[in-house]
Every structure is written in structure tokens, then in C-alpha cells.
C-alpha positions as CSV (number, residue, x, y, z in Angstrom):
1,X,-1.7,14.0,2.6
2,X,0.4,11.0,3.6
3,X,2.8,10.2,6.5
4,X,5.3,7.6,7.4
5,X,3.8,4.4,8.9
6,X,6.0,1.4,9.6
7,X,3.8,-1.4,10.9
8,X,3.0,-5.1,10.2
9,X,0.2,-5.7,7.7
10,X,-1.6,-9.0,7.1
11,X,-3.0,-9.5,3.6
12,X,-6.1,-11.5,2.8
13,X,-8.1,-12.1,-0.4
14,X,-11.8,-11.0,-0.1
15,X,-12.9,-14.5,0.7
16,X,-10.6,-14.6,3.8
17,X,-7.7,-16.6,2.4
18,X,-4.3,-15.4,3.6
19,X,-2.1,-13.9,0.8
20,X,0.9,-12.8,2.9
21,X,1.5,-13.5,6.5
22,X,3.2,-10.2,7.1
23,X,4.4,-7.3,5.1
24,X,5.5,-3.8,6.1
25,X,3.8,-0.6,5.4
26,X,5.8,2.5,4.3
27,X,3.2,5.2,4.5
28,X,-0.5,5.9,4.8
29,X,-3.0,8.5,3.8
30,X,-6.8,8.7,3.7
31,X,-6.9,7.1,0.2
32,X,-4.4,4.2,0.6
33,X,-0.9,3.1,1.6
34,X,2.4,1.9,0.3
35,X,3.5,-1.7,1.2
36,X,6.7,-3.7,1.1
37,X,5.8,-7.3,0.2
38,X,7.7,-10.4,-0.7
39,X,5.8,-11.5,-3.8
40,X,4.5,-9.2,-6.5
41,X,0.7,-8.9,-6.9
42,X,-1.0,-7.8,-10.1
43,X,-2.6,-4.4,-10.5
44,X,-6.3,-4.7,-9.8
45,X,-5.9,-7.5,-7.2
46,X,-8.5,-7.1,-4.5
47,X,-7.1,-7.3,-0.9
48,X,-8.2,-7.0,2.7
49,X,-5.6,-5.3,4.8
50,X,-5.5,-6.1,8.6
51,X,-3.4,-3.8,10.7
52,X,-3.4,-1.4,13.6
53,X,-2.0,2.1,14.0
54,X,0.6,2.9,16.6
55,X,-0.9,4.6,19.7
56,X,-4.4,3.8,18.5
57,X,-7.1,1.6,20.1
58,X,-6.4,-2.1,19.9
59,X,-9.1,-2.7,17.3
60,X,-7.6,-3.7,14.0
61,X,-8.5,-2.2,10.7
62,X,-9.9,-4.7,8.1
63,X,-9.9,-2.6,5.0
64,X,-11.0,-3.6,1.5
65,X,-8.4,-2.4,-0.9
66,X,-7.0,-3.0,-4.3
67,X,-3.5,-2.9,-5.8
68,X,-3.2,0.2,-8.0
69,X,0.6,0.0,-8.8
70,X,3.4,-2.5,-8.2
71,X,7.2,-2.3,-8.6
72,X,9.7,-5.1,-8.3
73,X,13.1,-4.1,-7.0
74,X,15.2,-5.8,-4.3
75,X,11.7,-6.2,-2.7
76,X,8.3,-5.6,-4.1
77,X,6.5,-2.3,-3.4
78,X,2.8,-2.0,-3.8
79,X,0.4,1.0,-3.8
80,X,-3.0,0.1,-2.5
81,X,-6.2,2.1,-2.6
82,X,-8.7,1.8,0.2
83,X,-12.3,1.1,-1.0
84,X,-15.2,2.6,0.8
85,X,-13.8,3.6,4.2
86,X,-16.3,3.9,7.0
87,X,-16.5,7.3,8.7
88,X,-15.0,5.8,11.8
89,X,-12.0,4.3,9.9
90,X,-11.5,7.5,8.0
91,X,-11.4,9.5,11.2
92,X,-8.9,7.1,12.8
93,X,-6.6,7.5,9.8
94,X,-7.0,11.3,9.7
95,X,-6.2,11.6,13.4
96,X,-3.1,9.5,13.0
97,X,-1.8,11.4,10.0
98,X,-2.5,14.8,11.6
99,X,-0.7,13.7,14.8
100,X,2.4,12.5,12.9
101,X,2.6,15.7,10.9
102,X,2.1,17.9,14.0
103,X,5.0,16.2,15.7
104,X,7.2,17.0,12.6
105,X,6.4,20.8,12.7
């Protein structure tokens, strides 16, 4: 289950080097998210995503992820898969998704 999420995301490589200052997310689910990014990244690229959820505590997520699909259009759209979410991070995402979906019903 996914829901809309428009928020700024910072992208880093696993060693901490910045890949993209800011990109925008489009949606989020417990397995991953869709991102709008300026430059295309190859499928399989490892990333660390730094972001926060609206109305969540001020602690940022720093999630190890990898690119699982990429499409170049007027902007680039990436699908990223989260790798090994902690129970705490998983619960934060589940609560967010459920709260957004509850507001829609």
C-alpha cells in the first residue's frame, strides 16, 4: 500500500557523498518510494535517502535504498526500494501511510 508524499529528499551514496542536493518524492510505501530527480541514476545504484515525514517527529530518516527502476521524461522518475528497515522506521512509515489513507476515506 502506498500513499502520496511530496517532500524534499536528499540523496547520498553509501559512503556519505552527496548525489543530489534535493529531489522530490511522489509517494511512499513500506517497501520504497518514487522520486523525481534531476539526473538519471542506473538501476542497482545504492543510495541513502534523508527525509522526514509531514507531522512526524523531527528526526530524519536515513534509509539505505537502491534504485529498482528509472524513467527519463521531462524529468527523471526513480523507484527506490528500502533495504532492511528498522522496526521503528517501518512503524513510522506505516503510521504515516495509514493516517493519509484514513483522511481520504
